[in-house]
Each structure stands twice: as C-alpha cells, then as structure tokens.
N, C-alpha and C positions, 0 to 999 in steps of 0.2 A: 549554616547547616543545623538542623535540629535532630537530636538523638534522644529517644525515650527508651526506657527499660521498663517492661512490665514484668513483675515478679511477685511471688506469693510470700506473705509473712514479713514481719519486721526484722530488723538487723539485731542479732544477738550482741550483747554488750562486748563480748570478747573480739568481735570483728568490727566494731564501730570505727576504730582509728583507721584501720586499713581501708574500709569503705569510704570514709571521709577523705582520706589521703588521695585516692585515685579519682573520686567524685570531684574534688576541688580541681585536680589537674585537668580532667576532661572538660570541666565547666569553663576553663579558660580558653579552650580551643573550639567549642561549639555550644549551642544552646542545649543543655543537658538536663534531663529530668528523670527521676525514678518514680515509678507508679507501683506502690505496694498494695497488693490485694490481700484481703483476709482469706486464708485457706480454710475451707470446710473440712474437718477431719473428725470423722466418727468411725464406729466399727464397720459400718456399711460402705465398703470401698466403691461399689458401683454408684451409690448415691452421692458420695463425695465427688467422684469424677463428673457426674452430671451437673451438680451444683457449681463446682469450680469452673467447668467449661462454660456454663451460662454466664457467670460473672466475667470471666475472661472475654468471651465473645462480645458482651455488651460494651466493655471498655475499648476492645480492639475495633469494633465497627465504627465507633466514633473517630478513632485515629485514622482508619482507612478513608472515611468520608473526607477527612482533612488532609488527604494525600500522603499519608505515612506508609512506607513500604514495610511490610512485616518480614522479620527474620526470625525464624523459629529455631531455638537451640534445643536439639534433641540428640541424645547419645547415639541413636540408630541412623543418623543422617550422615551425609558426606563429611569426612573428617577434613578440616582445613588448617592450614598453618597461618602465621601472622601476616605473611605477605598476601595470602589469598583474602584474608579479612580486610586488610588495607584496600585491596582491589575492589571488594564489594562496597566499602564505604566511599571510596573515591569515585567509583562509577556512578553511584547514587547521587553524589555531590555534583559531578560534572554533567551527567546526562539524565539523571532522574529528577525527582522532586526535591531533593536535598533534605528529605525527611525520612528517618529510619526508626522503626520501633523493634527492639529486640525483645523476644518473649522467652522467659524462663518459666517452665511449667510448674504446676503443683507437684508435691511429693509422689502422688499416685500417677504422674505423667499425664500425657495428652490423650484424649479419647481418640478412637480410631477415626471417627467422623472428622475431628479437627485435623488429624494428620492428612486427610484427603484434600484439604484446602491447597490451593495452588500457591502456597507461600514458599519463599526460599527457606530451605532447612539446612542447617549446618551443625557440625559437632566439633568440639575441640579435642576429641579423643574418646577412647572406649573405657576410660577409667570412671569410676563412680566417685563423685564428690558430694559433700553436703551442699545443699543449695546455697547457703550463705557463703561458703568458701568459693563456690563457682561464681558467685556474683563479683567477688574480689578479682577472680581471674578474668572474667568478662570486662570489667572496668579497666583492668590493666591492659588487656588487649586492644581495647578501643583507644586508650591513650597511646599505646605503642603504634597503632595504625596511623594516627595523626602525626606522630613524630617521624615515621617513615615517609609519609606524604610530604612532610616539610623538610626532609633531608637532614633532620637533627641526629645528633650522635647517640641517642638513647638506644636504638636498635643496633645490635651487632651481629 
C-alpha cells in the first residue's frame, strides 16, 4: 500500500521530532511519502487561494492519474474516529487501488471550486489546530489505523 500526504509548508523545528517519530513508524507499515508544497501567503487572500489551489491541483492531478484516491481533510466535513479512518484505509487496501493521498490544505483553506470535487472529505473534529500540529495528529492516526488492522495492542 502507498500513502502520500500533501501539505503546505515545511516542518517547524519544534515539531520535527514528533513528525519524524510517526513518519518512521508509518514508513515501516506502508510506502509513505510527504509532499510539502510552498504556500503562497500575501496580503491578498483571494490571490493566495487561487495560486495555492493551482499548485495543489497540478500535484494532485498527477497522483490521480497514477491511481491515488484523494482524501481531503477539512474541518467542515464529516467527523470520523480512529476506527472509521482505519476502515477507509483498509477498504482502499482491500478493494481499491491501494494508493491513498491525504490532502491538508493551505492556511486560507480550500477554494469552493476545489470543495466541489467528488473526493472523500473527512474531519478529525471541529477544533482548530495549527497545520503542523495537525500533521502530527494525522500521522499518528494513520499509524493507529495500521495497528488496528494488524490487531496490535497500540489501540485501546
């Protein structure tokens, strides 16, 4: 199974250890890659969104052509728990392409046009987290999903 994460901006030094910790763990369970895009951030929020969506769509279209199923992480989407995330990953592994790409949007969010795509959209809750902290949570939840699938004692 292949899992890619598309996210904006680099890892802050304060979070490097946590990111590396879970990234290394997930990498032992699947082919795992993080794709970091440079976020456009100017005073003009509309221009930022247009430019960021352009960069995201270019990268995402290549992955979709290579049979990756997009999973958009958006606070306004259906809230799921760890078991539901495990089910999404397991279903893709068993009946899908075995290729998932999780998309964490830029700080200005996703454009309305992007939200209209027929991609699976999920949320881990209604709280607001810094993107870099959310990345740690996402990596941990992917790791937890694999541990649940393998009936390991990590998940209680």
